[in-house]
N, C-alpha and C positions, 0 to 999 in steps of 0.2 A: 239594847231590845230586851221589850217586855215577853218575858216566857209567862208570867202567872195565867195569863189569858188560858193557855193552851190546859190549864188546871183546876180551871175555877169550876165549881161545881162536881170535882171527880172526888170519888171514895175507896177508899180501899176497904177489902174485904166485907164491899156495901153498905158501912156504917161511920168508917172513919173519913173524915175531910179531910182533903189536903188542903195545907195552908204552904203558900209559897212566900217567903223572906227574900227582897234582893237588895245586894249591898256591892260598893267598890271594895275592891281586892284590901285596899289600904283601912278601909273601916272595919276589917273583921280583927278580932281576935277568938282564936278556937283555943281550949283546954280539955287534954282527955284524962281519965284518969286509969288506973289499971281495974278499977271495980267496974267501967265499961261507962262509964256517967261522961258526956262529952257537955259540955257549956260553951257556946257561942254569943260573944259578944258582938254586937252592931252599934259602933260609936260615929252618927250620921250627922254632921250638920243640921239634915232637915229635918226626923225626926229625935234624937236625943240619943239617947242610950238602953240599948235593947238587949236583954240576957234571955237567950233559948237553950231550954235543952231538946234538942231535933233528935230525930228516929235518923236523919239522912240528910248531906250535906255537899252539894256540888259546886266546884269551881270551877269556872271555868274561864280565868283571866291568870296567864301567865305571870309567875313572879317577877321582877325586873331581874335581868341578864342570865335569864333562860330560853332557851327555844330559841325560834328562829335567828339567824346575824340579819343587821338592817337587810331588806330589800333581796333575802336570800329564802329559798325554802323551810318549812317546818321540818324541824329533827322531831323523832321518835323519840322524845324524851320523857321520864316519868319522875318527877321531883316530888320525894317525900321524905 
């Protein structure tokens, strides 16, 4: 599902444009440091490798092996 269109043309605080990057969970690599810096690397066969320093990251795909059992109801589980 492409959610980028929901944010197209939107701005924060009136002047900062919202930018949406989408990738498969398997294409992401996140590194955080104690200084508060977050670096996200997206290694996509479609668009090469991109490195970002985002203000916010939303992950909407469960890692393999967590969450709902096959055919069962979703579990209220936060993995982190």
